[in-house]
N, C-alpha and C positions, 0 to 999 in steps of 0.2 A: 819346576814342574814336580807335582807329587804325584807319582806313579805307584798303583797297588797291583803286586805281584800276585797272581791266582796261580798257583802251582797245580798240576794234577796229569793224571794219567789222560784225563777226557776219553774215555772207552768204551761209549762215546759220550761229547758233550751231551747235556740235557737242559732242560728248563728250569731245572733247580738251580744251575749252575749260573744260567743267564740272570735268573731272580735275584739270587746274592749279588751278583756283581754289578747290576744295577742299583740295588738299594745302596750297596757301598759309594757308588756315584753321587747317590742322592742325600747320604746322611752323614758322610765324613768328609777331610777336605781333601781327598783324593780326586785329582783330573780324569786320569785314565784309568782303567784297568788293563794291563796286559795278561793274557790266558798264556802260561808258560807251559807247553805241552813236554811232559818230563817222558823221554824214552823209556824208564825202566825207574822206578821209584824202589830204591832198595829195600824197602819195608814192606813191598809188595809182590806175589808172584807175577812173572810176567808171561806165562803160558799161554794166557788168553787175551793178550795186547795185540791189537791190530797195528799194521807198521805206523811208526809216528809219523810219516809223511801223509799217510791217508788219514790219521787223526786230526794232524794241523789244518787239512784240507776241509774237514768237517767242523772245526773250529771257525775258521775262517767264513764258511757257510753261513755258521749261525750267527754271527756278529755284524756280518756285511753290512748292514744297516744302522748301526749304531757306530758314530764317529769317536765315541769314549772309550771303544774297545779295540783291541788289536792282540792278533795271535802272534805267537812268539816262538822261533824255533831255536833259540839261543843254546839249549842243553844238547842240541844234536851234535855241536860240534866239540863240547866239552867232554872229558874223559867219563866213562860211564862204570858203575852206574852214578847217575846225577844227585849229587848233595847239594841242598840248598845253598848253604855257606859259600861253596865254589861259584854258583853261579851268581851270586849277590855281588861278592868280590870282583867277577868278570863284569858284570853290568854297571858297578859302582866306578872302575876304572874307565870304561867304555863311555859312559854317561855321567860325568863329574858333576855337572850342573843339574843333575836330577836328583830328587830325593825319593827314594824306596821303601814302601812298606810291604809286608808280606799280610795277605789275605788266607784266612784258614778258618775252619770250624772249632769248635770247643773241644772237639773229641781228638783232632790233631793237637792241638796245642797241648793236651794232658800230655801226650807223649814226646814232647819236643825235648826232653831231659835224654831221650835215646838217640837223638840226631847227632849227625858228627857235627864237632865244635860248637854245640848249643851255647857254651857260655859267651863265644863270641857274637853269636847270632842276635842273643838277647842283650849285649852289650851295645851293638853298634846299629841296630834295626829295629825298627817299631813293627806293631804287628795290629791289625785290624782282626778281632776275633769274633765269628757269630754264632749265636746260641746254638746249641745242639741239646734236645730233651734229654735229661738223666747225664749230662755231662758239665757239672760246675769247675769252674776254674778256681783252685783253692790256693796254689804254689804258682806265682807268675814269676818264678826264678829271676825276679828284677828287671823284667821286660817292661817297654813301654807298650801299654796296651789300651786299645779303643776296643770296649765290649760294642757289640751291636746286635740289637734286637731285630735280626730280620725275617721276613717271612720264608719259612721252610715249606719244601714237599717231602713226603714221604717217597723219596725216588732215588734209584742208584742206577749207576751206569749196568751194574751186574743184573739188575730186574730188566732193564732193556734189550740187555743180551739175552736174557732168556725167554724174552718175551717173542724176540726175533726168531730165536732157536726151537720155539713151539709154535711158530708161524702164527701169531696172534699182532695185534697192530699195536703199532708204537705212537700212532695219531696223537699229538697234543703232548707226548711226553719230550719230544724232541721239535725242534723247528721244522716245518714241512721240507724247506729245501734240503735238511738233514737228512729227515725221513725218506726224502726220494731217492737221494745219492745212495744213503744204505741200503734201500732196496732194489736201486738198479745195480749195484756192483756187488750184491749178496753177500755185505759183510756181515759178520755173526752168525751166519745162517747154518752152519756146520757143527 
């Protein structure tokens, strides 16, 4: 089985994430998408992160109705901060019959040379890279890349957190179950 690994803080997961993941399953040979909730991205500030177990719960609420999607806590038990190469090595060993590809935006791929052991990443794994306006891929670093023109929303988790903090609606920005759980638990309100 071909599994697409969609890494992210998902702080919180939103409709844009789901649109991209669904598009990947429709327009590539990827059978399933695993949402890998990262406890701490080494290239991002962690002060505004909701607890990783709460973020995973929100992911699972968001994807509950799609059998092609799965939330994953694989990075919770790995050393922190989380490095993609370490997670891929672990998953490849644990699931030797599966084939893994990394799903990412063109903006992230432009920074791949900053990632830990990126030479190993591009040598041993394939990538599904979705378009991001203003971020053309000029250097593939020898990676096996499938470029995807996915429908994109001008939406970010940062924007959603700001909406919540400003007491504005997040209806339609996140799935309704996610919205309700965030509101019920007063996530991101402070």
